[in-house]
C-alpha positions in Angstrom: -11.5 -15.4 -3.8 -8.6 -13.3 -2.6 -4.8 -13.2 -2.2 -2.9 -10.8 0.0 0.3 -9.9 1.8 0.5 -8.2 5.2 3.9 -6.9 6.1 6.1 -4.6 8.2 9.0 -2.7 6.6 12.6 -3.8 7.3 13.3 -0.6 9.2 10.3 -1.2 11.5 8.6 2.1 10.6 5.8 1.0 8.2 3.0 -1.6 8.2 0.8 -2.4 5.3 -1.5 -4.7 3.3 -1.8 -5.4 -0.5 -4.7 -7.4 -1.8 -6.4 -8.5 -5.0 -9.5 -10.4 -5.8 -12.4 -11.3 -8.1 -14.6 -9.3 -5.8 -15.9 -5.7 -6.0 -13.9 -3.2 -4.0 -11.8 -5.7 -2.1 -10.0 -2.7 -0.4 -13.1 -1.8 1.5 -13.3 -5.1 3.3 -9.9 -6.8 3.7 -7.1 -4.4 4.9 -6.6 -2.5 8.0 -3.5 -1.0 9.7 -2.4 1.4 12.4 1.1 2.9 12.6 3.0 1.6 15.6 0.5 -1.2 16.1 0.3 -3.5 13.1 -1.7 -4.6 10.1 -4.3 -7.2 9.2 -6.0 -8.8 6.2 -9.3 -10.6 6.7 -10.7 -12.5 3.8 -12.5 -15.7 2.4 -15.8 -15.4 4.2 -14.3 -12.2 5.8 -15.2 -11.2 9.3 -14.6 -7.4 9.0 -14.9 -7.1 12.8 -11.5 -8.8 12.9 -9.9 -5.6 11.8 -10.8 -3.5 14.8 -10.5 -6.4 17.2 -7.0 -7.5 16.1 -5.6 -4.0 16.1 -7.1 -3.4 19.6 -5.5 -6.6 20.9 -2.1 -5.6 19.4 -2.4 -2.0 20.7 -2.8 -3.6 24.2 0.4 -5.5 23.6 -0.7 -8.8 22.1 1.6 -10.4 19.5 0.2 -11.3 16.1 -0.2 -14.9 17.1 -1.9 -14.1 20.3 -4.2 -11.6 18.5 -5.0 -14.3 15.9 -5.9 -16.9 18.6 -8.2 -14.5 20.3 -10.0 -13.8 17.1 -10.5 -17.5 16.3 -11.5 -18.5 19.8 -14.3 -16.0 19.8 -15.6 -16.8 16.3 -17.9 -19.8 15.6 -17.3 -19.2 11.9 -13.6 -19.5 12.1 -13.4 -22.4 9.6 -14.7 -20.1 6.9 -12.1 -17.4 7.6 -8.7 -16.6 6.3 -6.5 -14.0 8.1 -3.0 -12.6 8.0 -1.6 -10.4 10.8 1.7 -8.6 11.4 2.4 -6.9 14.7 4.5 -3.9 15.8 7.7 -6.0 16.1 7.2 -7.8 12.7 5.8 -11.0 14.3 3.5 -12.7 11.8 0.6 -15.1 11.8 -1.5 -16.5 9.0 -4.6 -18.7 9.3 -6.8 -20.6 6.7 -10.0 -22.3 7.9 -10.8 -25.8 6.9 -13.9 -24.6 5.0 -12.1 -22.1 2.8 -12.5 -23.0 -0.9 -9.6 -24.6 -2.7 -7.0 -23.8 -3.4 -6.4 -22.1 -0.1 -3.4 -21.6 2.1 -0.6 -19.3 3.2 3.0 -18.7 4.2 4.7 -16.4 6.7 8.1 -15.4 8.0 9.8 -12.5 9.8 7.8 -9.4 9.0 5.2 -10.9 6.6 2.1 -13.1 6.2 0.9 -14.2 2.7 -2.5 -15.9 2.2 -5.0 -16.7 -0.5 -8.1 -18.7 -1.3 -9.8 -19.9 -4.5 -6.4 -19.6 -6.1 -5.0 -21.2 -9.3 -2.9 -23.4 -7.0 -0.2 -23.4 -4.3 2.3 -22.0 -6.8 0.6 -18.6 -6.4 1.7 -18.4 -2.7 5.2 -19.6 -3.7 5.5 -16.9 -6.3 4.4 -14.3 -3.8 6.9 -15.5 -1.2 9.7 -15.5 -3.8 8.8 -11.9 -4.8 8.9 -10.8 -1.2 12.3 -12.5 -0.6 13.7 -11.0 -3.8 12.5 -7.4 -3.1 14.9 -4.8 -1.8 14.3 -4.3 2.0 15.4 -0.6 1.5 12.5 0.0 -1.0 9.3 1.7 0.1 7.0 -0.9 1.7 4.3 0.0 -0.8 6.6 -1.0 -3.7 7.5 -4.2 -2.1 3.9 -5.1 -1.5 3.0 -4.3 -5.0 5.7 -6.5 -6.4 4.3 -9.4 -4.3 0.8 -8.7 -5.5 1.9 -8.6 -9.2 3.8 -11.9 -8.7 0.7 -13.5 -7.4 -1.4 -12.1 -10.2 1.1 -13.3 -12.8 1.1 -16.7 -11.3 -2.7 -17.1 -11.8 -4.0 -15.4 -8.7 -7.7 -15.8 -8.1 -8.7 -18.6 -10.4 -12.1 -16.9 -11.0 -10.4 -13.9 -12.6 -9.7 -10.3 -11.7 -11.7 -7.4 -10.5 -10.2 -5.2 -7.7 -7.0 -4.5 -5.8 -5.8 -2.2 -3.0 -2.7 -1.1 -1.1 -2.8 0.4 2.4 0.5 1.5 4.2 0.8 3.4 7.4 3.8 5.2 8.9 3.9 7.7 11.6 3.6 11.2 10.2 3.7 10.0 6.6 0.3 11.3 5.6 -0.5 14.3 3.4 1.2 17.4 4.9 2.3 15.2 7.9 -1.1 15.4 9.5 -1.8 11.7 9.7 -0.1 8.3 9.4 -1.6 7.1 6.0 1.4 6.8 3.7 -0.5 5.0 0.9 -4.2 4.3 0.6 -5.1 3.3 -3.0 -8.0 1.2 -4.3 -9.0 -0.1 -7.7 -12.6 -1.2 -7.1 -13.6 -2.6 -10.5 -11.1 -3.0 -13.4 -10.1 -5.6 -16.0 -6.5 -5.5 -14.8 -6.6 -4.1 -11.3 -3.0 -4.8 -10.3 -1.6 -3.0 -13.3 -4.0 -0.1 -12.6 -2.9 -0.1 -9.0 0.7 0.2 -10.1 -0.2 3.2 -12.2 -2.0 4.9 -9.3 1.0 4.2 -7.0 3.3 6.0 -9.4 0.9 9.0 -9.4 0.7 8.9 -5.6 4.5 8.9 -5.3 4.7 11.9 -7.5 1.9 14.0 -6.1 1.5 12.8 -2.5 5.1 12.0 -1.4 7.4 14.8 -0.2 10.6 15.4 -2.1 13.8 14.1 -0.5 16.7 16.5 0.0 18.5 14.9 -2.9 15.5 15.7 -5.2 15.3 19.4 -4.2 16.8 22.0 -6.6 17.4 25.4 -5.0 15.5 28.1 -6.9 18.0 30.8 -8.0 16.8 34.2 -9.2 17.3 32.9 -12.7 15.2 29.8 -12.2 12.5 31.8 -10.4 12.3 34.2 -13.4 12.0 31.3 -15.7 9.2 29.7 -13.6 7.3 32.9 -13.2 7.4 33.6 -16.9 6.2 30.1 -18.0 3.5 30.1 -15.4 2.1 33.4 -16.8 2.2 32.0 -20.3 0.1 29.1 -19.0 -2.5 31.6 -17.7 -1.5 31.7 -14.0 -0.9 34.8 -11.9 2.3 33.3 -10.5 4.3 30.1 -10.3 2.8 29.3 -6.8 -0.6 29.7 -8.4 0.4 27.1 -10.9 1.7 24.8 -8.1 -1.7 25.0 -6.3 -3.7 24.4 -9.4 -1.6 21.3 -10.3 -1.5 19.9 -6.7 2.3 20.1 -6.5 2.6 21.4 -2.9 4.5 18.3 -1.8 7.1 18.9 -4.5 7.7 22.7 -4.2 8.9 24.7 -1.2 6.2 26.8 0.5 7.8 30.0 -1.0 9.2 28.2 -4.0 12.6 28.4 -2.5 13.2 24.9 -3.9 11.6 22.7 -6.6 11.6 19.0 -7.1 14.0 18.0 -9.9 11.3 16.0 -11.7 8.8 18.8 -11.5 11.3 21.3 -12.9 12.0 19.0 -15.8 8.3 18.4 -16.4 7.6 22.1 -16.2 10.4 23.0 -18.7 9.1 20.3 -21.1 5.8 22.2 -21.3 7.6 25.1 -22.9 9.5 22.9 -25.2 
């Protein structure tokens, strides 16, 4: 009833899971990841305890394949499970139990594991593998995972239809304000086109919750500051920083508005136009 990819970024700094299903809130059940440890997807007749167990095994030094074997050895319901794991080094493992409903299967390689059950056919997994291989290793892991998910969906995905999708990516210090490791954590719990909605949400996340790069930062000169302050007041704010707080743009403007993101500046100026 689900298809997913578990992967590590090419630079070895991010781990994540993307998943879609004809199942309510699939993001609440399938994915788990810890920065510097690895990631897992547990699906089919999912054993959600696998998430904590696998991550604990890998935190203690187990590889993805060893963690997988430990999970299966300890589970009498293993033939109903489907699992993908990637460890800290990018080692991967995928498993499909004999009792999973057709079509069910997976693929894996350096840094990724792809799996799905109740799919339109094996071509779904092929399309996902092709999308992963074709993606740019330099792209953000979330974007690569989304491309794989969209490819699986376009190939027929879950043969029962669509309902939910999710992306979870972790990277040390990548969370909001740098206070945790959650780079991306987005869920579409019930939607007629969840993968497309997930892509829309990822775009918003990148704008509001991703810090500007040095190349995106425009120094705020006295002239630009006067422009920003005047427009903010015309919009009913006491100051430009008041506007920044109201619009949740703290990741895209310097603490004292000493710089502003190029895209935010263009958007702000378009309001006046």
